[in-house]
Backbone as JSON, one array per atom type, in Angstrom:
{
  "sequence": "XXXXXXXXXXXXXXXXXXXXXXXXXXXXXXXXXXXXXXXXXXXXXXXXXXXXXXXXXXXXXXXXXXXXXXXXXXXXXXXXXXXXXXXXXXXXXXXXXXXXXXXXXXXXXXXXXXXXXXXXXXXXXXXXXXXXXXXXXXXXXXXXXXXXXXXXXXXXXXXXXXXXXXXXXXXXXXXXXXXXXXXXXXXXXXXXXXXXXXXXXXXXXXXXXXXXXXXXXXXXXXX",
  "N": [[4.47, -19.81, -6.77], [1.23, -18.76, -7.3], [-2.07, -19.77, -8.26], [-5.35, -18.99, -9.42], [-8.76, -19.23, -10.77], [-8.84, -16.82, -12.45], [-6.7, -15.74, -12.42], [-2.99, -15.7, -12.68], [0.1, -15.61, -11.22], [3.19, -14.74, -12.09], [6.77, -15.28, -11.66], [9.16, -13.35, -12.6], [12.23, -13.69, -14.14], [14.03, -11.38, -14.1], [14.46, -9.97, -11.64], [15.31, -7.31, -10.8], [14.25, -5.51, -12.19], [11.75, -5.83, -12.15], [8.33, -5.67, -10.54], [7.02, -7.95, -8.42], [4.03, -8.5, -8.8], [0.6, -9.3, -9.45], [-0.2, -10.98, -12.7], [-2.6, -11.26, -14.8], [-4.99, -13.07, -16.22], [-7.11, -13.46, -18.81], [-8.66, -16.14, -20.16], [-10.05, -17.03, -23.03], [-11.58, -15.17, -23.91], [-11.68, -14.27, -26.3], [-12.18, -16.4, -29.11], [-10.31, -19.21, -28.89], [-7.78, -17.98, -27.67], [-5.83, -16.53, -25.39], [-5.35, -13.87, -23.47], [-3.43, -11.81, -21.32], [-2.92, -9.35, -18.9], [-1.57, -6.33, -16.85], [0.09, -4.28, -14.3], [2.06, -1.36, -13.53], [3.71, 0.71, -11.32], [3.44, 4.08, -12.66], [5.99, 5.41, -14.44], [9.24, 6.6, -15.35], [10.43, 4.73, -18.31], [9.02, 2.5, -17.25], [7.69, 0.99, -19.16], [9.53, -0.99, -20.34], [10.15, -2.88, -18.64], [7.62, -3.85, -17.86], [6.65, -4.98, -20.45], [8.34, -6.87, -20.39], [7.59, -8.72, -18.37], [5.5, -9.56, -19.06], [5.51, -10.85, -21.44], [7.26, -12.67, -20.55], [5.55, -14.23, -19.06], [3.66, -15.25, -20.85], [5.34, -16.9, -22.23], [5.98, -18.89, -20.25], [3.11, -19.83, -19.81], [3.39, -21.52, -22.42], [2.67, -20.13, -24.47], [4.08, -18.62, -26.25], [6.89, -18.62, -28.29], [9.54, -18.1, -27.54], [10.93, -16.37, -24.86], [12.11, -12.51, -24.95], [15.9, -12.48, -25.19], [19.3, -11.61, -24.26], [20.32, -12.14, -26.93], [18.46, -11.98, -28.22], [16.48, -9.44, -28.32], [13.57, -7.4, -27.53], [11.9, -4.79, -29.56], [10.13, -1.97, -29.17], [7.74, -0.69, -31.19], [5.55, 1.62, -33.4], [2.35, 1.76, -35.35], [1.74, 3.66, -38.33], [-0.85, 4.89, -37.29], [-0.55, 4.82, -34.6], [-0.56, 2.62, -33.04], [0.89, 0.56, -31.17], [3.46, -2.15, -31.36], [5.44, -4.78, -31.21], [8.61, -6.28, -31.9], [10.56, -9.11, -31.64], [13.76, -9.87, -31.48], [13.97, -10.52, -34.99], [11.18, -11.04, -35.54], [7.97, -10.82, -35.68], [6.21, -9.77, -32.66], [3.94, -10.68, -30.23], [0.42, -9.15, -29.98], [-0.17, -6.14, -28.48], [-1.09, -3.42, -25.92], [-1.34, -0.35, -24.31], [-2.39, 1.83, -21.46], [-2.94, 4.2, -19.24], [-3.6, 5.58, -16.09], [-4.45, 6.98, -12.7], [-1.99, 6.93, -11.9], [-0.46, 4.49, -12.7], [0.64, 2.37, -14.79], [-0.89, 0.57, -17.55], [-0.82, -2.6, -19.48], [-1.63, -4.94, -21.86], [-1.18, -7.89, -23.42], [-1.66, -10.42, -26.16], [-2.25, -13.85, -26.88], [-2.52, -14.51, -29.53], [-4.24, -12.73, -32.46], [-5.3, -9.47, -31.81], [-5.18, -6.8, -29.29], [-6.83, -4.69, -26.72], [-6.35, -2.09, -24.3], [-7.9, 0.21, -21.54], [-7.96, 2.37, -19.3], [-10.64, 4.29, -17.21], [-11.61, 7.24, -15.92], [-14.18, 8.41, -13.8], [-14.71, 11.18, -13.12], [-13.62, 12.14, -15.71], [-15.88, 12.58, -17.26], [-17.68, 14.07, -15.72], [-19.8, 16.84, -14.2], [-20.38, 19.38, -16.98], [-20.24, 17.57, -19.06], [-20.53, 16.92, -22.49], [-22.23, 14.3, -22.78], [-23.82, 13.3, -24.78], [-22.51, 13.46, -27.11], [-20.81, 11.29, -27.34], [-21.82, 8.89, -26.41], [-24.6, 6.5, -26.94], [-28.0, 6.71, -25.64], [-29.17, 4.13, -24.46], [-26.85, 2.62, -24.38], [-25.6, 3.63, -22.06], [-28.06, 3.24, -20.32], [-27.86, 0.66, -20.19], [-26.13, 0.02, -18.33], [-26.8, 0.87, -15.86], [-27.38, -0.61, -13.17], [-24.84, -1.46, -12.68], [-23.59, 0.77, -11.8], [-24.55, 2.15, -10.02], [-26.43, 3.89, -10.76], [-25.37, 6.38, -11.57], [-24.38, 8.97, -13.8], [-21.65, 9.72, -14.69], [-20.1, 7.51, -14.13], [-21.24, 5.62, -15.29], [-20.66, 6.44, -18.0], [-18.2, 6.37, -17.84], [-17.43, 3.56, -17.88], [-18.57, 2.68, -20.41], [-17.08, 4.3, -21.88], [-14.33, 3.35, -21.59], [-14.69, 0.81, -22.53], [-15.31, 1.14, -25.4], [-12.7, 2.6, -25.83], [-10.94, 0.88, -25.79], [-11.38, -1.17, -27.52], [-11.46, 0.14, -29.8], [-8.33, 0.46, -29.69], [-7.94, -2.3, -29.9], [-8.72, -2.63, -32.49], [-6.94, -1.47, -33.91], [-7.32, 1.19, -34.78], [-7.72, 3.26, -33.2], [-9.42, 6.29, -32.37], [-9.27, 7.53, -34.99], [-10.64, 6.53, -37.2], [-13.06, 6.02, -36.48], [-15.84, 7.6, -35.32], [-16.81, 8.32, -31.6], [-19.87, 7.52, -31.41], [-19.93, 5.87, -33.17], [-19.05, 3.24, -32.25], [-20.15, 0.81, -31.04], [-21.61, -0.22, -27.92], [-22.54, -3.26, -26.29], [-25.17, -5.12, -24.46], [-24.35, -5.87, -20.86], [-22.95, -8.98, -19.62], [-22.83, -11.01, -17.18], [-19.89, -12.79, -15.64], [-17.59, -15.31, -14.24], [-15.49, -14.0, -14.44], [-15.49, -11.29, -14.4], [-17.37, -8.85, -16.15], [-18.68, -9.27, -19.11], [-19.0, -7.89, -22.89], [-20.21, -7.14, -26.08], [-18.88, -5.62, -28.59], [-19.27, -3.41, -31.16], [-17.07, -2.21, -33.82], [-16.96, -1.93, -36.4], [-16.78, -4.28, -36.83], [-16.86, -7.44, -35.05], [-16.09, -7.59, -31.7], [-15.03, -8.73, -28.87], [-15.22, -8.06, -25.42], [-14.0, -7.06, -21.89], [-14.84, -6.15, -18.85], [-14.08, -4.27, -15.47], [-14.34, -2.98, -12.48], [-11.59, -0.4, -11.33], [-10.06, 0.95, -9.05], [-11.33, 4.31, -8.61], [-12.59, 4.19, -11.04], [-12.88, 2.15, -14.0], [-11.53, -0.7, -15.68], [-10.79, -1.72, -18.84], [-10.53, -4.6, -21.16], [-10.24, -5.3, -24.77], [-10.76, -7.69, -27.38], [-9.84, -9.14, -30.54], [-10.04, -12.11, -32.41], [-8.67, -12.56, -35.05], [-6.86, -10.83, -37.09]],
  "CA": [[3.48, -19.07, -7.66], [-0.23, -19.28, -6.79], [-3.36, -19.62, -9.34], [-6.85, -18.9, -9.31], [-9.26, -19.32, -12.04], [-8.88, -15.68, -13.46], [-5.53, -14.9, -12.13], [-1.62, -15.93, -12.82], [1.09, -14.92, -10.8], [4.34, -15.1, -12.59], [8.03, -14.79, -11.08], [10.09, -13.1, -13.66], [13.82, -13.73, -13.99], [14.87, -10.24, -13.82], [13.57, -9.29, -10.41], [15.89, -6.07, -10.48], [13.53, -4.52, -13.35], [10.1, -6.02, -12.31], [7.56, -6.04, -9.45], [6.27, -9.08, -7.97], [2.61, -7.86, -8.83], [0.02, -10.14, -10.43], [-0.42, -10.87, -14.16], [-4.2, -11.5, -14.97], [-5.44, -13.82, -17.59], [-8.67, -13.83, -19.2], [-8.9, -17.06, -21.14], [-11.63, -17.59, -23.67], [-12.07, -13.68, -24.06], [-11.73, -14.61, -27.74], [-12.02, -18.1, -29.38], [-8.65, -19.91, -29.06], [-6.95, -16.96, -27.25], [-5.7, -15.95, -23.88], [-4.99, -12.38, -23.04], [-2.67, -11.5, -20.21], [-2.45, -8.01, -18.44], [-0.81, -6.35, -15.65], [0.31, -2.97, -14.08], [3.11, -1.28, -12.58], [3.95, 1.96, -11.1], [3.67, 5.0, -13.72], [7.37, 6.21, -14.04], [10.4, 6.77, -16.7], [10.94, 3.5, -18.64], [8.65, 1.58, -16.9], [7.32, -0.03, -20.45], [10.24, -2.28, -20.75], [9.98, -4.02, -17.62], [5.74, -4.33, -17.75], [6.49, -5.99, -21.51], [9.26, -8.38, -20.44], [7.22, -9.53, -17.3], [4.14, -10.28, -19.62], [6.15, -12.14, -22.75], [7.49, -14.08, -19.6], [4.46, -14.89, -18.45], [3.31, -16.01, -22.16], [6.21, -18.2, -22.41], [5.4, -19.94, -18.82], [1.94, -20.58, -20.17], [3.74, -22.34, -23.69], [2.08, -19.17, -25.49], [5.14, -17.8, -26.79], [7.84, -19.16, -28.84], [10.61, -17.89, -26.41], [11.0, -14.86, -24.31], [13.62, -12.06, -25.38], [17.06, -12.46, -24.31], [19.87, -10.43, -24.66], [20.82, -12.1, -28.19], [16.9, -11.67, -29.02], [15.84, -8.54, -27.53], [12.58, -6.8, -28.02], [11.81, -3.5, -29.82], [8.61, -1.48, -29.32], [7.34, 0.21, -32.56], [4.26, 2.28, -33.6], [2.15, 1.98, -36.79], [1.26, 4.9, -38.77], [-1.93, 5.15, -36.4], [-0.44, 5.19, -33.34], [-1.05, 1.18, -32.64], [2.12, -0.23, -30.83], [3.6, -3.41, -31.81], [6.61, -5.36, -30.41], [9.39, -7.24, -32.44], [11.41, -10.04, -30.77], [14.61, -10.12, -32.73], [13.56, -9.78, -36.12], [10.09, -11.53, -35.63], [6.71, -9.95, -34.93], [5.64, -10.45, -31.15], [2.33, -10.84, -30.04], [-0.39, -8.03, -30.06], [0.11, -5.55, -26.96], [-1.58, -2.18, -25.75], [-1.14, 0.14, -23.27], [-3.14, 2.7, -21.04], [-2.44, 4.69, -17.88], [-4.42, 6.15, -14.89], [-4.31, 6.91, -11.06], [-0.55, 6.93, -11.45], [-0.28, 3.49, -12.93], [0.77, 2.1, -16.37], [-1.4, -0.65, -17.52], [-0.67, -3.33, -20.52], [-1.93, -5.98, -22.12], [-0.99, -8.87, -24.43], [-2.83, -11.66, -26.28], [-1.53, -14.93, -27.49], [-3.38, -14.55, -31.15], [-4.96, -11.69, -32.77], [-5.2, -8.37, -31.44], [-5.75, -6.73, -27.85], [-6.51, -3.27, -26.55], [-6.71, -2.03, -22.65], [-8.08, 1.23, -21.45], [-8.84, 2.26, -17.94], [-11.13, 5.35, -17.43], [-12.1, 7.66, -14.65], [-15.42, 9.04, -13.88], [-13.9, 12.45, -13.16], [-13.57, 12.75, -16.95], [-17.1, 12.71, -17.63], [-18.13, 14.79, -14.6], [-20.34, 18.01, -14.93], [-21.06, 19.37, -18.1], [-19.58, 16.67, -20.31], [-21.54, 16.6, -23.23], [-22.48, 13.06, -22.85], [-24.44, 12.69, -26.22], [-21.51, 13.03, -28.33], [-19.99, 9.95, -27.25], [-22.6, 7.63, -25.84], [-25.73, 6.36, -27.06], [-28.61, 6.59, -24.58], [-29.39, 2.87, -24.25], [-25.66, 2.2, -23.79], [-25.43, 4.36, -20.62], [-29.0, 2.77, -19.81], [-27.76, -0.78, -20.17], [-25.01, -0.61, -17.13], [-27.0, 1.26, -14.62], [-27.17, -1.21, -12.08], [-23.46, -1.64, -12.28], [-23.09, 1.89, -11.81], [-25.15, 2.99, -9.09], [-27.04, 5.0, -11.69], [-24.43, 7.47, -11.55], [-24.09, 9.1, -15.21], [-20.31, 9.86, -15.03], [-19.6, 6.46, -13.81], [-21.7, 4.77, -16.34], [-19.68, 6.85, -18.73], [-16.35, 5.91, -17.79], [-17.47, 2.16, -18.09], [-18.63, 2.7, -21.57], [-15.66, 4.54, -22.62], [-13.19, 2.39, -21.43], [-14.86, -0.38, -23.41], [-15.08, 1.69, -26.63], [-11.3, 3.01, -26.33], [-10.04, -0.8, -25.66], [-11.82, -1.69, -28.94], [-11.06, 0.67, -31.09], [-7.06, 0.22, -29.73], [-7.35, -3.57, -30.38], [-8.94, -2.73, -33.92], [-5.6, -0.87, -34.42], [-7.41, 2.52, -35.49], [-8.17, 4.17, -32.27], [-10.59, 7.05, -33.0], [-9.06, 8.23, -36.05], [-11.19, 6.06, -38.15], [-14.48, 5.73, -35.89], [-16.43, 8.66, -34.23], [-17.34, 7.37, -30.87], [-21.03, 7.07, -31.57], [-20.13, 4.81, -34.19], [-18.41, 2.02, -31.55], [-21.63, 0.59, -30.31], [-21.24, -1.49, -26.84], [-23.99, -4.19, -26.16], [-25.48, -5.26, -22.96], [-23.42, -6.9, -20.37], [-23.04, -10.27, -19.49], [-21.81, -11.4, -16.13], [-18.98, -14.02, -15.78], [-17.05, -15.46, -13.26], [-14.03, -13.39, -14.09], [-15.85, -10.04, -14.74], [-18.32, -8.34, -16.8], [-18.33, -9.32, -20.86], [-19.8, -6.86, -23.54], [-20.05, -7.46, -27.41], [-18.55, -4.45, -29.08], [-19.22, -3.29, -32.79], [-16.27, -1.16, -34.16], [-16.74, -2.3, -37.96], [-16.48, -5.7, -36.67], [-17.55, -7.8, -33.55], [-15.02, -7.43, -31.15], [-15.32, -9.61, -27.41], [-14.86, -7.02, -24.32], [-14.2, -7.48, -20.62], [-14.33, -5.03, -17.98], [-13.94, -4.4, -14.2], [-14.14, -1.86, -11.55], [-10.63, -0.35, -10.95], [-10.1, 2.3, -8.47], [-12.61, 5.07, -8.97], [-13.16, 4.18, -12.48], [-13.04, 1.29, -14.92], [-10.52, -1.4, -16.67], [-11.41, -2.66, -20.04], [-9.6, -5.2, -22.35], [-11.05, -5.79, -25.97], [-9.86, -8.69, -27.91], [-10.15, -9.54, -31.89], [-9.58, -13.2, -32.68], [-7.9, -12.61, -35.95], [-6.64, -9.34, -37.65]],
  "C": [[2.08, -19.62, -7.23], [-1.12, -19.05, -8.02], [-4.39, -19.62, -9.03], [-7.43, -19.07, -10.83], [-8.97, -18.08, -12.91], [-7.54, -14.9, -13.24], [-4.11, -15.89, -12.25], [-0.58, -15.52, -12.37], [2.63, -15.38, -11.43], [5.69, -14.43, -11.98], [8.84, -14.52, -12.24], [11.37, -13.25, -13.11], [14.57, -12.77, -13.72], [14.34, -9.72, -12.84], [13.95, -7.95, -10.35], [15.05, -4.98, -11.27], [12.08, -4.51, -12.99], [9.76, -6.01, -10.7], [7.03, -7.32, -9.4], [4.79, -8.96, -7.96], [1.87, -9.0, -9.32], [-0.17, -9.8, -11.93], [-1.54, -11.56, -14.21], [-4.43, -12.19, -16.17], [-6.85, -13.75, -17.66], [-8.58, -14.75, -20.39], [-10.28, -17.29, -21.47], [-12.38, -16.36, -23.71], [-12.48, -13.7, -25.67], [-11.62, -15.94, -28.11], [-10.73, -18.1, -29.72], [-7.71, -18.74, -28.48], [-6.93, -16.77, -25.78], [-5.09, -14.57, -23.92], [-4.52, -12.43, -21.52], [-2.53, -9.82, -19.73], [-2.13, -7.7, -16.95], [-0.55, -4.83, -15.76], [1.49, -2.63, -13.33], [2.91, 0.52, -12.49], [4.1, 3.26, -12.08], [5.28, 5.63, -13.76], [8.37, 5.96, -15.41], [10.86, 5.32, -17.0], [10.54, 2.49, -18.12], [7.74, 0.52, -18.01], [8.1, -1.27, -20.31], [9.91, -3.48, -19.93], [8.38, -4.97, -17.69], [6.03, -5.55, -19.13], [7.0, -7.43, -21.1], [8.4, -9.4, -19.31], [5.86, -10.21, -18.12], [4.52, -11.34, -20.64], [6.85, -13.06, -21.77], [6.81, -14.91, -19.14], [3.77, -15.56, -19.68], [4.06, -17.35, -22.35], [6.05, -19.21, -21.25], [4.18, -20.65, -19.15], [1.92, -21.44, -21.53], [2.51, -21.62, -24.49], [2.83, -18.34, -26.38], [6.36, -18.5, -27.01], [9.34, -19.36, -27.84], [10.67, -16.37, -26.16], [12.16, -14.28, -24.69], [14.41, -12.45, -24.5], [18.03, -11.41, -24.66], [20.52, -10.42, -26.31], [19.36, -11.85, -29.1], [16.02, -10.58, -28.49], [14.57, -8.08, -28.54], [12.92, -5.29, -28.35], [10.48, -3.07, -29.68], [8.56, -0.46, -30.58], [5.86, 0.65, -32.23], [3.98, 2.0, -34.94], [1.7, 3.58, -37.05], [-0.06, 5.76, -37.84], [-1.76, 5.39, -35.32], [-0.09, 3.51, -32.41], [0.59, 0.98, -32.07], [2.09, -1.81, -31.02], [5.27, -3.85, -31.5], [7.23, -6.36, -31.84], [10.26, -7.68, -31.72], [12.39, -10.42, -31.77], [14.14, -9.47, -34.0], [12.06, -10.51, -36.47], [8.87, -10.83, -34.82], [6.18, -10.55, -33.49], [4.26, -10.36, -30.95], [1.85, -9.32, -29.64], [-0.06, -7.14, -28.6], [-0.57, -4.11, -27.23], [-1.5, -2.12, -24.63], [-1.97, 1.29, -22.56], [-2.59, 3.28, -19.35], [-3.53, 5.59, -17.22], [-4.29, 6.02, -13.55], [-2.51, 6.48, -11.0], [-0.02, 5.5, -11.89], [-0.13, 3.27, -14.63], [0.13, 0.62, -16.44], [-0.89, -1.2, -18.98], [-1.25, -4.83, -20.7], [-1.42, -6.66, -23.41], [-1.69, -10.1, -24.61], [-1.83, -12.8, -27.0], [-1.73, -15.18, -28.91], [-4.2, -13.34, -31.14], [-4.65, -10.35, -32.28], [-5.74, -7.81, -30.05], [-5.74, -4.97, -27.91], [-7.1, -3.12, -25.05], [-6.82, -0.51, -22.97], [-8.6, 1.36, -19.96], [-9.4, 3.91, -18.0], [-11.62, 5.86, -15.79], [-13.39, 8.54, -14.29], [-15.16, 10.49, -13.69], [-13.86, 13.08, -14.62], [-14.77, 13.08, -17.57], [-18.4, 13.53, -16.65], [-18.86, 16.21, -15.2], [-21.11, 18.35, -15.96], [-20.52, 18.69, -19.5], [-20.77, 16.51, -21.01], [-21.65, 14.74, -23.53], [-23.05, 12.38, -24.34], [-23.73, 12.68, -27.43], [-20.74, 11.97, -28.37], [-20.58, 8.57, -27.12], [-23.93, 7.57, -26.39], [-26.82, 6.11, -25.77], [-28.86, 5.16, -23.9], [-28.12, 2.05, -23.93], [-25.5, 2.53, -22.31], [-26.69, 3.49, -19.71], [-28.41, 1.32, -19.08], [-26.84, -1.32, -18.55], [-25.48, 0.42, -16.03], [-26.9, 0.6, -13.28], [-25.92, -1.95, -12.01], [-22.68, -0.43, -12.0], [-23.51, 3.02, -10.81], [-26.25, 4.01, -9.62], [-26.41, 6.4, -11.52], [-23.83, 7.61, -13.11], [-22.65, 8.99, -15.47], [-19.59, 8.67, -14.83], [-19.87, 5.37, -15.13], [-20.67, 5.27, -17.64], [-18.39, 6.48, -19.22], [-16.5, 4.33, -18.2], [-17.7, 2.05, -19.71], [-17.61, 3.23, -22.55], [-14.54, 3.85, -22.51], [-13.47, 1.01, -22.19], [-14.93, -0.08, -25.08], [-13.38, 2.09, -26.81], [-10.65, 1.6, -26.17], [-10.47, -1.42, -26.99], [-11.5, -1.2, -29.85], [-9.1, 0.42, -31.1], [-6.86, -1.48, -30.31], [-7.77, -3.46, -32.08], [-7.65, -2.06, -34.51], [-5.94, 0.49, -35.19], [-7.36, 3.68, -34.39], [-9.18, 5.36, -32.6], [-10.23, 7.87, -34.12], [-9.67, 7.96, -37.3], [-12.94, 6.24, -37.44], [-14.7, 7.05, -34.93], [-16.71, 7.84, -33.11], [-18.65, 6.88, -30.67], [-21.12, 5.95, -32.46], [-19.69, 3.43, -33.63], [-19.65, 1.95, -30.92], [-21.27, -0.82, -29.12], [-22.81, -2.01, -26.51], [-23.92, -4.13, -24.67], [-24.57, -5.82, -22.09], [-23.72, -8.0, -19.81], [-22.14, -10.74, -18.21], [-21.11, -12.61, -15.97], [-18.51, -14.2, -14.84], [-15.91, -14.81, -13.16], [-14.46, -11.83, -14.56], [-17.33, -10.0, -15.34], [-17.67, -8.32, -18.35], [-19.44, -8.4, -21.54], [-19.24, -7.67, -25.03], [-20.09, -6.34, -27.72], [-18.39, -4.29, -30.48], [-18.54, -2.23, -32.93], [-16.0, -1.68, -35.51], [-16.72, -3.59, -37.9], [-16.85, -6.23, -35.28], [-16.06, -8.08, -32.84], [-15.58, -7.68, -29.38], [-14.67, -8.32, -26.6], [-14.92, -7.54, -23.12], [-13.79, -6.04, -19.82], [-14.45, -5.21, -16.17], [-13.69, -3.06, -13.46], [-12.76, -1.57, -11.31], [-10.22, 1.0, -10.39], [-11.63, 2.93, -8.27], [-13.0, 4.86, -10.07], [-13.47, 2.74, -13.04], [-11.56, 0.69, -15.51], [-11.22, -1.97, -17.61], [-10.54, -3.1, -20.68], [-10.6, -5.9, -23.41], [-9.89, -6.94, -26.48], [-10.43, -9.26, -29.39], [-9.35, -10.93, -31.96], [-8.71, -13.41, -33.81], [-8.0, -10.97, -36.56], [-6.22, -9.49, -39.04]]
}
């Protein structure tokens, strides 16, 4: 096991199902809460193994009462608005969220409250994409220094933050128009780039470059 300021590596109990890949932590993204996230190659039945790895990491950190067992299995469900949720046995599990891109599946779980995760690729916003339908000019302007002044890359960053935030809120874009979700100016921290997002309430968000695009994680302390 190796650790750094922003990263925790967990060795899962069931190695046959899981990859020995890094599980990342975001302590302090929301007050009193730790968020974990990880990824695995996108494949059939990839979700159960990824969920189990994250739950075991929560337990190792002392943030989960106990991991699933044969007698205490977890099941994955969705709310009417499409937000995933876990039951561990007959008890509510921690908040979780999924995204996929570049042939990888990403997942995030939170020790409390609610989380959302999203990956976005600049190719989605290239060419004649109508940026004005989803982004305020000041949002794109605020990240110019982070995106080499490339509009598609700036749009991908802001979109990942908006998408992760509405996932954390549990509504997706069923309730909000993209322009109603407002992303504030970036703040650089030791572990990445922090943002305040407004989607009917204040949401804490974090982002980093991932491959050609961006990965964002959002967190709400109380739901």
